[in-house]
KETIMAR-151800 format. One record per residue (C-alpha): residue number from 1; residue in one letter; x, y, z. Coordinates in pm, 1 decimal. Layout:
+-------+------+----------+----------+----------+
| kolvo | segu |     east |    north |       up |
+-------+------+----------+----------+----------+
|   NUM |    a |        X |        Y |        Z |
...
+-------+------+----------+----------+----------+
END
This chain:
+-------+------+----------+----------+----------+
| kolvo | segu |     east |    north |       up |
+-------+------+----------+----------+----------+
|     1 |    m |  -1312.6 |    130.7 |   4987.1 |
|     2 |    i |  -1542.4 |    -17.9 |   4730.9 |
|     3 |    g |  -1339.6 |   -212.9 |   4454.8 |
|     4 |    k |  -1446.3 |   -202.6 |   4097.5 |
|     5 |    s |  -1705.5 |   -454.5 |   3986.7 |
|     6 |    p |  -1551.1 |   -718.7 |   3768.5 |
|     7 |    r |  -1617.3 |   -706.2 |   3387.3 |
|     8 |    s |  -1869.2 |   -935.4 |   3274.0 |
|     9 |    v |  -1787.9 |  -1232.7 |   3021.9 |
|    10 |    a |  -1983.2 |  -1046.3 |   2754.4 |
|    11 |    g |  -1781.5 |   -739.0 |   2822.0 |
|    12 |    q |  -1450.7 |   -911.9 |   2819.7 |
|    13 |    v |  -1538.6 |  -1084.2 |   2501.7 |
|    14 |    f |  -1664.0 |   -740.9 |   2345.0 |
|    15 |    l |  -1338.0 |   -579.0 |   2442.6 |
|    16 |    l |  -1124.5 |   -863.8 |   2306.1 |
|    17 |    q |  -1325.6 |   -865.7 |   1969.7 |
|    18 |    v |  -1272.5 |   -480.2 |   1922.4 |
|    19 |    v |   -896.2 |   -498.7 |   1988.2 |
|    20 |    l |   -869.9 |   -771.1 |   1737.8 |
|    21 |    v |  -1098.9 |   -570.5 |   1476.1 |
|    22 |    v |   -875.4 |   -265.9 |   1521.6 |
|    23 |    l |   -564.6 |   -457.7 |   1487.1 |
|    24 |    l |   -686.2 |   -629.2 |   1165.5 |
|    25 |    v |   -819.9 |   -306.7 |   1007.3 |
|    26 |    l |   -489.3 |   -114.6 |   1099.1 |
|    27 |    c |   -284.2 |   -425.9 |    937.4 |
|    28 |    a |   -513.4 |   -409.3 |    626.8 |
|    29 |    v |   -483.0 |    -19.5 |    578.6 |
|    30 |    l |   -108.6 |    -55.7 |    625.1 |
|    31 |    a |    -89.3 |   -343.6 |    363.5 |
|    32 |    l |   -312.7 |   -129.4 |    136.3 |
|    33 |    l |    -64.8 |    189.8 |    194.8 |
|    34 |    l |    236.3 |    -38.6 |    103.5 |
|    35 |    q |     69.3 |   -204.0 |   -202.5 |
|    36 |    s |    -55.5 |    146.6 |   -333.1 |
|    37 |    k |    301.3 |    293.9 |   -274.7 |
|    38 |    r |    465.0 |     -3.8 |   -481.0 |
|    39 |    d |    205.8 |     17.7 |   -745.0 |
|    40 |    t |    254.1 |    394.5 |   -788.1 |
|    41 |    t |    630.7 |    377.8 |   -811.1 |
|    42 |    t |    602.1 |     78.6 |  -1059.3 |
|    43 |    e |    359.9 |    288.1 |  -1271.8 |
|    44 |    a |    607.9 |    580.3 |  -1265.1 |
|    45 |    r |    895.0 |    348.9 |  -1394.7 |
|    46 |    r |    662.2 |    194.9 |  -1653.5 |
|    47 |    r |    553.0 |    559.2 |  -1772.9 |
|    48 |    s |    914.9 |    669.9 |  -1789.8 |
|    49 |    i |   1027.4 |    360.2 |  -1990.1 |
|    50 |    a |    750.2 |    427.4 |  -2230.2 |
|    51 |    v |    819.6 |    804.2 |  -2277.4 |
|    52 |    a |   1198.5 |    749.0 |  -2311.4 |
|    53 |    e |   1147.8 |    484.6 |  -2591.0 |
|    54 |    t |    892.5 |    662.7 |  -2778.1 |
|    55 |    f |   1104.5 |    971.9 |  -2781.9 |
|    56 |    a |   1419.7 |    754.5 |  -2874.8 |
|    57 |    h |   1241.8 |    608.4 |  -3172.6 |
|    58 |    a |   1063.2 |    938.7 |  -3280.7 |
|    59 |    p |   1102.2 |   1033.9 |  -3629.2 |
|    60 |    g |   1368.5 |   1329.8 |  -3674.0 |
|    61 |    v |   1561.6 |   1232.9 |  -3362.4 |
|    62 |    l |   1846.9 |   1034.0 |  -3530.6 |
|    63 |    q |   1869.0 |   1336.8 |  -3801.9 |
|    64 |    a |   1877.6 |   1601.5 |  -3530.8 |
|    65 |    l |   2153.3 |   1409.5 |  -3349.8 |
|    66 |    r |   2377.3 |   1437.7 |  -3673.9 |
|    67 |    l |   2349.3 |   1823.8 |  -3678.2 |
|    68 |    p |   2622.8 |   2038.7 |  -3550.0 |
|    69 |    e |   2410.7 |   2170.4 |  -3256.2 |
|    70 |    p |   2138.1 |   1908.7 |  -3182.8 |
|    71 |    s |   2021.5 |   2095.2 |  -2887.2 |
|    72 |    k |   1869.2 |   2364.9 |  -3099.2 |
|    73 |    v |   1616.6 |   2099.8 |  -3269.3 |
|    74 |    l |   1598.1 |   1857.6 |  -2973.7 |
|    75 |    q |   1534.6 |   2093.4 |  -2680.8 |
|    76 |    p |   1188.1 |   2225.5 |  -2809.2 |
|    77 |    l |   1090.4 |   1865.9 |  -2913.1 |
|    78 |    t |   1170.2 |   1725.4 |  -2563.2 |
|    79 |    e |    985.4 |   1997.0 |  -2389.4 |
|    80 |    a |    682.7 |   1953.0 |  -2584.7 |
|    81 |    g |    704.4 |   1580.3 |  -2536.3 |
|    82 |    r |    758.4 |   1621.9 |  -2169.0 |
|    83 |    k |    448.1 |   1827.7 |  -2125.6 |
|    84 |    a |    232.2 |   1609.0 |  -2339.8 |
|    85 |    a |    351.7 |   1285.4 |  -2157.1 |
|    86 |    g |    314.6 |   1427.3 |  -1808.2 |
|    87 |    v |    655.1 |   1353.0 |  -1716.3 |
|    88 |    d |    909.5 |   1589.9 |  -1529.5 |
|    89 |    f |   1189.8 |   1568.6 |  -1776.6 |
|    90 |    i |   1315.6 |   1427.7 |  -2106.4 |
|    91 |    v |   1689.3 |   1433.8 |  -2149.2 |
|    92 |    v |   1870.4 |   1348.2 |  -2460.7 |
|    93 |    m |   2253.9 |   1285.1 |  -2422.0 |
|    94 |    d |   2554.0 |   1161.5 |  -2623.2 |
|    95 |    t |   2719.1 |    835.1 |  -2535.4 |
|    96 |    r |   2931.6 |   1039.2 |  -2289.7 |
|    97 |    g |   2639.1 |   1138.5 |  -2085.5 |
|    98 |    i |   2668.1 |   1506.4 |  -2184.8 |
|    99 |    r |   2318.9 |   1662.5 |  -2213.5 |
|   100 |    y |   2159.8 |   1791.9 |  -2540.4 |
|   101 |    t |   1860.5 |   1888.4 |  -2350.4 |
|   102 |    h |   1702.0 |   1957.6 |  -2004.9 |
|   103 |    p |   1403.1 |   2126.6 |  -1849.1 |
|   104 |    i |   1648.9 |   2354.8 |  -1696.6 |
|   105 |    p |   1829.9 |   2501.2 |  -2011.8 |
|   106 |    a |   2138.5 |   2596.5 |  -1803.2 |
|   107 |    r |   2195.0 |   2235.8 |  -1736.6 |
|   108 |    i |   2239.5 |   2150.9 |  -2101.6 |
|   109 |    g |   2609.1 |   2064.7 |  -2190.2 |
|   110 |    e |   2640.0 |   1909.4 |  -1841.6 |
|   111 |    r |   2695.0 |   1554.0 |  -1751.7 |
|   112 |    f |   2387.6 |   1338.3 |  -1697.9 |
|   113 |    v |   2321.5 |   1214.1 |  -1337.0 |
|   114 |    g |   2277.8 |    861.3 |  -1342.2 |
|   115 |    n |   2419.0 |    531.0 |  -1468.9 |
|   116 |    i |   2437.4 |    506.8 |  -1846.9 |
|   117 |    a |   2655.4 |    192.0 |  -1874.2 |
|   118 |    p |   2353.7 |    -41.8 |  -1915.9 |
|   119 |    s |   2208.2 |    177.4 |  -2186.9 |
|   120 |    l |   2524.1 |    201.8 |  -2375.3 |
|   121 |    a |   2533.5 |   -181.9 |  -2380.4 |
|   122 |    g |   2176.4 |   -164.6 |  -2537.9 |
|   123 |    r |   1963.8 |   -213.7 |  -2233.9 |
|   124 |    v |   1659.9 |    -21.7 |  -2071.5 |
|   125 |    y |   1780.1 |    105.9 |  -1721.1 |
|   126 |    t |   1569.6 |    244.1 |  -1448.6 |
|   127 |    e |   1688.2 |    385.0 |  -1110.0 |
|   128 |    s |   1624.8 |    649.3 |   -851.4 |
|   129 |    v |   1883.8 |    928.4 |   -818.9 |
|   130 |    n |   1931.2 |   1273.6 |   -674.3 |
|   131 |    g |   1934.5 |   1469.3 |   -996.0 |
|   132 |    p |   1889.0 |   1857.9 |  -1072.6 |
|   133 |    l |   1534.6 |   1824.0 |  -1002.1 |
|   134 |    g |   1550.6 |   1656.7 |   -671.5 |
|   135 |    r |   1511.1 |   1290.6 |   -598.2 |
|   136 |    e |   1385.8 |   1134.9 |   -919.4 |
|   137 |    v |   1268.4 |    816.2 |  -1075.8 |
|   138 |    q |   1403.9 |    767.8 |  -1431.2 |
|   139 |    a |   1452.5 |    536.5 |  -1706.7 |
|   140 |    t |   1742.7 |    538.2 |  -1971.7 |
|   141 |    v |   1715.8 |    384.8 |  -2305.2 |
|   142 |    p |   1954.3 |    374.1 |  -2606.5 |
|   143 |    v |   1906.8 |    545.4 |  -2949.8 |
|   144 |    d |   2023.5 |    312.0 |  -3226.5 |
|   145 |    d |   2120.9 |    404.8 |  -3568.2 |
|   146 |    a |   2031.2 |    203.4 |  -3882.2 |
|   147 |    r |   2309.8 |    -42.7 |  -3811.7 |
|   148 |    g |   2218.5 |    -89.5 |  -3460.0 |
|   149 |    k |   2490.9 |    113.0 |  -3298.4 |
|   150 |    v |   2405.3 |    318.6 |  -2995.8 |
|   151 |    v |   2456.0 |    681.0 |  -3093.6 |
|   152 |    a |   2281.3 |    866.2 |  -2818.1 |
|   153 |    l |   2065.0 |    801.1 |  -2492.6 |
|   154 |    v |   1729.8 |    919.7 |  -2393.7 |
|   155 |    s |   1619.0 |    945.5 |  -2017.2 |
|   156 |    a |   1280.8 |   1033.5 |  -1913.8 |
|   157 |    g |   1142.3 |   1042.4 |  -1550.9 |
|   158 |    l |    933.5 |   1193.5 |  -1261.6 |
|   159 |    k |   1024.4 |   1358.4 |   -951.4 |
|   160 |    v |    970.6 |   1146.6 |   -632.0 |
|   161 |    k |    756.6 |   1399.7 |   -472.1 |
|   162 |    n |    521.2 |   1393.6 |   -766.5 |
|   163 |    v |    514.6 |   1016.7 |   -742.4 |
|   164 |    t |    425.7 |   1045.9 |   -373.9 |
|   165 |    s |    177.4 |   1319.6 |   -449.5 |
|   166 |    a |    -24.0 |   1048.0 |   -643.6 |
|   167 |    l |    -23.7 |    817.6 |   -341.6 |
|   168 |    d |   -131.5 |   1098.7 |   -118.8 |
|   169 |    r |   -451.6 |   1147.4 |   -332.7 |
|   170 |    q |   -529.0 |    779.7 |   -278.1 |
|   171 |    l |   -467.8 |    819.8 |    106.1 |
|   172 |    p |   -802.6 |    957.7 |    204.2 |
|   173 |    i |   -981.3 |    663.0 |     -0.1 |
|   174 |    i |   -782.2 |    400.2 |    174.0 |
|   175 |    l |   -833.8 |    566.9 |    524.5 |
|   176 |    g |  -1200.5 |    616.9 |    451.8 |
|   177 |    a |  -1240.3 |    246.6 |    374.6 |
|   178 |    g |  -1046.5 |    147.7 |    659.0 |
|   179 |    a |  -1273.9 |    367.8 |    897.2 |
|   180 |    v |  -1594.1 |    236.0 |    742.1 |
|   181 |    a |  -1466.0 |   -139.5 |    792.3 |
|   182 |    l |  -1371.9 |    -41.8 |   1169.3 |
|   183 |    v |  -1715.0 |    104.7 |   1224.2 |
|   184 |    v |  -1912.7 |   -195.1 |   1061.9 |
|   185 |    s |  -1697.4 |   -440.1 |   1228.5 |
|   186 |    t |  -1735.0 |   -268.6 |   1580.9 |
|   187 |    g |  -2109.1 |   -251.5 |   1524.9 |
|   188 |    g |  -2132.2 |   -627.8 |   1446.4 |
|   189 |    t |  -1918.3 |   -691.6 |   1739.6 |
|   190 |    a |  -2131.0 |   -492.4 |   1975.1 |
|   191 |    l |  -2434.2 |   -673.8 |   1845.7 |
|   192 |    v |  -2272.5 |   -995.7 |   1937.8 |
|   193 |    g |  -2175.8 |   -868.3 |   2280.4 |
|   194 |    r |  -2511.1 |   -772.6 |   2361.8 |
|   195 |    r |  -2671.3 |  -1092.7 |   2268.7 |
|   196 |    l |  -2397.9 |  -1286.7 |   2495.2 |
|   197 |    r |  -2473.9 |  -1018.7 |   2757.5 |
|   198 |    r |  -2827.5 |  -1121.7 |   2768.0 |
|   199 |    q |  -2743.1 |  -1491.8 |   2768.4 |
|   200 |    t |  -2496.2 |  -1465.1 |   3049.0 |
|   201 |    h |  -2707.5 |  -1198.4 |   3247.4 |
|   202 |    s |  -2403.2 |   -980.7 |   3237.5 |
|   203 |    l |  -2238.6 |  -1205.1 |   3487.2 |
|   204 |    a |  -1849.2 |  -1194.2 |   3570.4 |
|   205 |    p |  -1645.1 |  -1509.6 |   3533.3 |
|   206 |    d |  -1595.2 |  -1535.6 |   3902.6 |
|   207 |    e |  -1974.6 |  -1486.7 |   3952.2 |
|   208 |    m |  -2048.2 |  -1761.7 |   3705.1 |
|   209 |    s |  -1799.8 |  -1977.2 |   3883.6 |
|   210 |    r |  -1960.0 |  -1930.1 |   4212.9 |
|   211 |    m |  -2307.0 |  -1991.2 |   4067.1 |
|   212 |    y |  -2198.1 |  -2322.7 |   3911.0 |
|   213 |    e |  -2034.7 |  -2416.6 |   4237.3 |
|   214 |    h |  -2346.6 |  -2337.9 |   4426.0 |
|   215 |    h |  -2571.5 |  -2515.6 |   4195.4 |
|   216 |    d |  -2336.9 |  -2817.7 |   4199.5 |
|   217 |    t |  -2331.1 |  -2848.2 |   4560.3 |
|   218 |    v |  -2712.5 |  -2818.5 |   4593.7 |
|   219 |    l |  -2767.4 |  -3064.4 |   4318.2 |
|   220 |    h |  -2533.9 |  -3331.9 |   4488.9 |
|   221 |    s |  -2674.2 |  -3271.9 |   4839.9 |
|   222 |    v |  -3022.3 |  -3365.3 |   4743.6 |
|   223 |    r |  -3084.2 |  -3730.3 |   4858.5 |
|   224 |    e |  -3315.0 |  -3812.6 |   4603.4 |
|   225 |    g |  -3219.3 |  -3878.7 |   4230.2 |
|   226 |    v |  -3248.1 |  -3569.8 |   4017.7 |
|   227 |    l |  -3267.7 |  -3595.3 |   3630.7 |
|   228 |    i |  -3311.5 |  -3279.0 |   3410.2 |
|   229 |    i |  -3394.2 |  -3340.6 |   3059.4 |
|   230 |    d |  -3496.2 |  -3112.4 |   2770.7 |
|   231 |    a |  -3797.2 |  -3090.2 |   2548.2 |
|   232 |    g |  -3668.2 |  -3350.3 |   2332.7 |
|   233 |    g |  -3598.9 |  -3595.9 |   2586.9 |
|   234 |    r |  -3216.8 |  -3549.2 |   2602.7 |
|   235 |    l |  -3055.7 |  -3585.0 |   2941.5 |
|   236 |    l |  -2895.5 |  -3237.4 |   3066.1 |
|   237 |    l |  -2796.5 |  -3296.1 |   3411.8 |
|   238 |    a |  -2806.8 |  -3575.3 |   3680.6 |
|   239 |    n |  -2683.4 |  -3602.4 |   4039.3 |
|   240 |    d |  -2492.7 |  -3909.4 |   4208.1 |
|   241 |    e |  -2824.6 |  -4046.4 |   4353.0 |
|   242 |    a |  -2978.6 |  -4075.9 |   3998.7 |
+-------+------+----------+----------+----------+
END
């Protein structure tokens, strides 16, 4: 039975380089995906905060909150603002968390899903919750009257699936860049491997070892002194007799 011929030094180096290149490219693509996901989520939170704060300080909101039925005025305003800002919801609620507005009108009058305690204390609060629209990223901000008292709350946000869809749109670019990097790196590795193959005459490691041992034995078996020098006069090799 004829065994497989051992892989040449150049072939082994090429294989090792390809494996390393693939691992590096995969790690880079994974890092880009994680960074893109984090950036997308961060941007969703920032947009939610900006929209909620803008609406909370919009002219006419405080006046509408003093009406017997705030929903009649606020509902069309929040829906117009939601569509203009590109968010999935803007919810105005009282200090108990009872909604005055919601993209699903049937949800008006129900309790808001989320933590309102930080906003009641005057702070902006962001979170992810399972709300009426599904998994949501939302920001809740206080609505203050002229004396600085919190009289209502505004929450704005995006559905998580819409946040991830933004990441999905970036995915082909990231994967394409990774594929290009892999092709270019593999091509460069192949060129290096080809040059190394020429320099080593495609010899396997054991073949190079046997050749060295053979040449060394021949060199030291010669009774006369042997010196090998290069064109610059530098000594390259000498046997014991020399």
